[in-house]
C-alpha positions in Angstrom: -118.7 19.4 -48.8 -115.1 18.3 -47.9 -112.5 21.1 -47.7 -110.4 21.6 -50.9 -106.7 21.0 -50.7 -104.3 23.9 -50.9 -103.3 22.7 -54.4 -107.0 22.5 -55.4 -107.7 26.0 -54.0 -104.6 27.3 -56.0 -105.8 25.7 -59.2 -109.2 27.0 -58.7 -108.1 30.5 -58.3 -105.8 30.4 -61.3 -108.6 29.0 -63.4 -111.0 31.7 -62.2 -108.4 34.4 -62.9 -107.8 33.0 -66.4 -111.6 32.8 -67.2 -112.1 36.4 -65.8 -109.2 37.6 -68.2 -110.9 35.8 -71.1 -114.4 37.2 -70.3 -113.2 40.8 -69.8 -111.7 40.6 -73.3 -115.2 39.9 -74.7 -117.0 42.5 -72.6 -116.8 46.1 -71.4 -116.1 44.7 -67.8 -112.7 44.7 -66.3 -111.2 41.3 -64.9 -112.1 42.5 -61.3 -115.7 43.2 -62.3 -116.1 39.8 -64.0 -114.7 38.2 -60.8 -116.8 40.3 -58.5 -120.2 39.8 -60.4 -119.7 36.3 -61.6 -117.7 34.5 -58.8 -119.5 31.1 -59.5 -117.8 29.4 -62.4 -121.2 28.3 -63.8 -122.4 31.8 -64.0 -119.2 33.0 -65.8 -119.6 30.1 -68.3 -123.2 31.0 -68.8 -122.1 34.6 -69.5 -119.6 33.4 -72.1 -122.4 31.3 -73.8 -124.7 34.3 -73.8 -122.0 36.5 -75.4 -121.3 33.9 -78.0 -125.0 33.5 -78.9 -125.4 37.3 -79.3 -122.1 37.7 -81.3 -122.9 34.9 -83.9 -123.6 36.0 -87.4 -126.8 33.9 -87.5 -130.2 35.4 -87.9 -132.3 36.6 -85.0 -134.3 33.4 -84.9 -131.2 31.2 -84.4 -130.0 33.6 -81.6 -133.5 33.4 -79.9 -133.4 29.6 -80.2 -129.9 29.4 -78.5 -131.0 31.7 -75.7 -134.3 29.9 -75.1 -132.3 26.6 -75.0 -130.2 28.0 -72.2 -132.8 30.0 -70.5 -132.0 29.0 -66.9 -128.4 29.9 -66.9 -129.0 32.9 -69.1 -131.6 34.2 -66.8 -129.1 34.2 -63.8 -126.6 36.1 -66.0 -129.1 38.6 -67.4 -130.2 39.4 -63.9 -126.8 40.1 -62.7 -126.0 42.2 -65.8 -129.1 44.2 -65.4 -128.3 44.9 -61.8 -124.9 46.1 -62.7 -126.0 48.2 -65.5 -129.2 49.7 -63.8 -128.1 50.1 -60.2 -125.0 52.4 -59.3 
């Protein structure tokens, strides 16, 4: 993979920081914790989808269907969350 330019690195860092801020507002995690546990953008986005599915006002069957439809990305996020919540 080619090295990212300085401008690309700065843009990536800014985007990650903004995303961490947004996710920390939706969870009990601080921005630093979001960045630490979800450094890969795809995982952070999967967490956001998981939170949205859980917070919806739809019935339980709709929530299950949304989660099952995103099972691969959700599984990675749930594993990281479980590790954070269970292990000190």
